[in-house]
N, C-alpha and C positions, 0 to 999 in steps of 0.2 A: 367684060362685064356688060350685062344687059342694062340699057338706059332707056328711060321714057322721057319724052319731052314734057315741058311744063304744061302745055296744052292737053296732052294725053293724060297726064296726072290729074289735072283739074277735071277732066271728063270722068275718070275713074272714080274720084271722090264724090263728084256730084251725083253720079249714078248710084253709088253705094248708099248715099244718104237721101236719095230722092223720096218724096212723099212725106217729108217732115217739115215743110217750109212754113206751115201755119204756126202762129204763136201758141205756146202751150201754157196751160194753167199750172198753178203750183202743185196740183195733185198729179200732174203728168211730167214733172221734172225731177230728176235726181241730182243731188249734190255729189259731184265726183271729186274725190280727194286723193292726192298722190302721196303715198307713204313709202316710196321707193328709196333706195340708197345705192351708191356706186359699188361695183365689184369688178374684178378682173377674171373671175371664174365663170366659165360658160355653163357650169352645172349647178349653179346656185340661183334660186328664185329671188332675185333682188328687186324685181318690179312688183309693186303691190299698190293697186288702186281699189278704193271702196266706193260704193254707191249707197246713198242714204236718203230716205224720205219715208216717214212712217205712214204716209197716205197711199203709197203705191202698193197695189195688190196684184198686178199682173204686168208681164213684159215679155219680150222675145229676145232670144239669143240666136244670132246668126253666125255661122262659121263658113268662110268662103276661101277659096284658094288665093294665094298671093298673086298680084297682078302679073308677075313675071313667069308664072308656072308654065304657060303654053310654050315658052321658049327655053325652058330649063333643060340643060343637057345632062347634068350630074346632080344628084341629090345627096347631100351629106347629112346623115343621121347618126353618125358614130359619136360616142361620148368624147368630150374634150376636157381633160383635167389640168390643162396648162394654167399656171398662175393661180391655182385653187389654194386659197388660204386654209389653214387648219380650221376644221369645223368642230364645234362642240358636239360630243357624242350624245345621241338621243337616248332616252331611257329604253330599256329592253325588257319586254314581257314575252313569255313563251306561250304558244298555243299548240293545239293538236292540228296539224295541217289538214285542209280539206280542198278537194277539187270537185266541184258539183256542176252538173247540168241542171239548171233550175227550170228551164223551159225550152222546148223545141217543137217547131212545126215545120211545114215545108219551106217557109221563108225566113223565119226568125229563130235565133238561138240565143239564150241568155245563160252565161256561165258565172259561177260564184266560187271565190277562193278565200281560204283562210291561210295566212302565212305562218311559218314556224315562229317568227319573231316580229313583234310590232312595238312602236314607241308608245302606244296607248294601251291601258290595261284591259280594255274591252273593245270588241267590235260592235256592230249593229245587228239587231234582229232583222232578218229578211223573210218576208212572207210572200209566197207566190203560189197560187193554186192550193194544193194540199201540202206544200212544203213550208216548214217553219224552222229556220236555221238561225242560230246565234253566232256571234263573233265572226261575221263575214267582213273581210277586209277589202275585197275587190269584186266589182261586178263588171262583166264585159257584155256588150250588146253587139250581136253580129247579124248580118243578113246575107242571104244567098244571092250572089251577083255572078252571072254567067257560070252557074254551077258550082261556085266556090264560096265558102263562108268568109265573109269580109267584115272586119271589125271597124267601127267608126265612133263608138261612144264607150267610155269607161267611167265608173263611179267608185270612189273610195268611201264607203259609208261610215267608216270608223272615224274619219275626220272631215267629211263633207266636200271632198275635192272631185270635180268633174273635169273630163277632158273630151272634146269632140273634134271630128274632122270630116270633110266631105268624103264620099266614096273615092279612094285613091285612083289616080290615073293608071292605066294598064302598064305603062313603062315604069312607074314607081309604086309597086303594090305595097311597099312598106312605108309609105309617106308618113311623116312625123305628125305627132299631136301638137307639141309646143306648149302654148299657154294653158293654164288651168283656171277654172272659175268656181266660185263658191256661191251657194244660194241658200238664204235663210239668215237667222241672226248670228252675225260673225262675232266671235270672242277670241281672246288670246289664251292658248294653252300650249306653251312652248313654241307655238307658231299660230298664225291665224287659222281658226278652224270653224266649222259649223258642226255642232254636236247633234248627230242624228241617232235617236234611240231605236227607231223602227222604220223599216222601208217596206212598203207594200208595192208589188209589181203586177201590172196587168201586161203580160207578155204580148199577147196578140195586138193590143192597142198601143203598145210601146209607151206606157204610162208608168211613172215612178212617183209614189206618194210618200212623203217624208213626214215623220213626227219629230219635232225638235225638242232637245232637253230643256232649253230655255223657255219653251212655250210656243204654241202655234204649229201650223202645218204648212207644207209646200207640195207642189205637184209640178213635175217636169214631163212634158209629152213631146215625143219626136213627131213633128208635124210632116216633115218631108226630108228626104236625104237623096242626094244624087252626086255625080261628079262635080256639079256646079256649086254645091254647098249643102248645108243642113240648117233647118230652122227648128228651134226648140221653143215651145211656149211654156211659160212659167206662171203659176198661180200661187199666191201667198194668203194665209188667213191666220188671224189671231196672234201675230208676232208681238212680243213684249214691247211696250212703249215706256220710255223713261225720260220724257222731256228732251233736253239738249243731249242727253247721253244715250238716246236711242241707237241701237246697234245698226250697222249697215245691213241692208237686205241682200246685198250681193257684192262680189269682189272678183278681181282677177289677179292671178300670180303668174309671173313670167320672168324672162331673163333678158338683160341688156348689158353688153360690155361696150360695144361700139355699133354704129349703124349697120356694119357689115358683119357683125357677130352678135346676133340677137334673135330671140324668138318673137319679140315685138319691138318696134322701134319708134312708132309715131302714135300720137293721139289725135284723132279728128273728131271735133264735136261741133254741134249746131247751137247757136244762140239766135235771138231775134234778128241780129244784124247780119247773119250769114254763117259761113263755115269758117272754122279756125283749125289750124294744125300746129302741133308742137311736138318736139322731141319728148319721149316718155320721161326723161330725167329732168327736163326743164319745166314741164307742166306743173302747176300748183294746185289750183282748185277752180271749179266752175259749176254752174247749174245748167243742166241741158236735158232735152228729151231724146237725145240721140248721140251715142259716143261709140267710136270705133278705134280698135287697136290694130295697127297694121304695119307692113314693111313695103318699101319700094326699092330697096337695094338688096341684091343677093346676099344671103347670110352664109357665113362659114359653118354655121351650126343649125341643124334642123331646117334646112333650106326650104323644104316643101311644107312647113308648118302653116296652118291657116290663119287668116285674120279673124278677129272676134269682134262682134258688134252687139251692144245692148240698145234696144229701141222698143218703141210701141208701149211705153209706160202708161198704165191706166190706174185709176183709183178704184174705190169700192163702187159696186153697182148701185145705181140710184134706187131707193125703195119704191 
């Protein structure tokens, strides 16, 4: 097993959260709540954290390789259904399958898919260039790396789930995604979702603009991507506000069974007094301007899956 000294770990965390040492105002802090529950099944998303603050209008999501990746010898991405309890069957709605190339140039390719069966009765409308398609279930973003199309971002517009990863290392071309994240007003419909009615894509600029069923709009832009990580900038506008019942503006779903069988295992967050670290199942709630979900132990499942950080929260621009 690869081990890191406490000093090395402290350096990794400090570097990951650098640049946020100043005290943040209420407009630039998110309340982070843990709604997770235990499981023994490595194929069940039992980790669920929400981020809430009706004043936040923009932030960044950063995905970076786990600290042990440079020394990793074997990557385990195979499914593991050991100890998986019986799960309630999802509703099933039928669609006409579609496999579409929505956009392609010399460097970027965007694919769209409609599955034969889905648990929701409709997908989202997707508009890109002269293409206007309904009931799209999956979007894949690829870039040409060393002459090969390489995928690093997927979006499920029918229920609002995103997954991102750095450009995979050459020795692990099928590196795992791991955790998923939600952007926009989260609601419960059989599971936590963001209901996206329309998705407009600017392929060349790598920009995705969402219209939400509950009201408001959102934009996700790929700012940069490399083997060292990916940075996604997010903008929100006009989200519904309802006092104390205001919906979270973002969330993360993942899996944790044990520290060595998890897609994410720790929460690292910043408060005015410094950095704090907690096991994902032990964390309760906090208000922060910087939160990171990571692993420092090798996992038996999705070993190469990246860490995910939410940071750079800002409020509405001053008039």
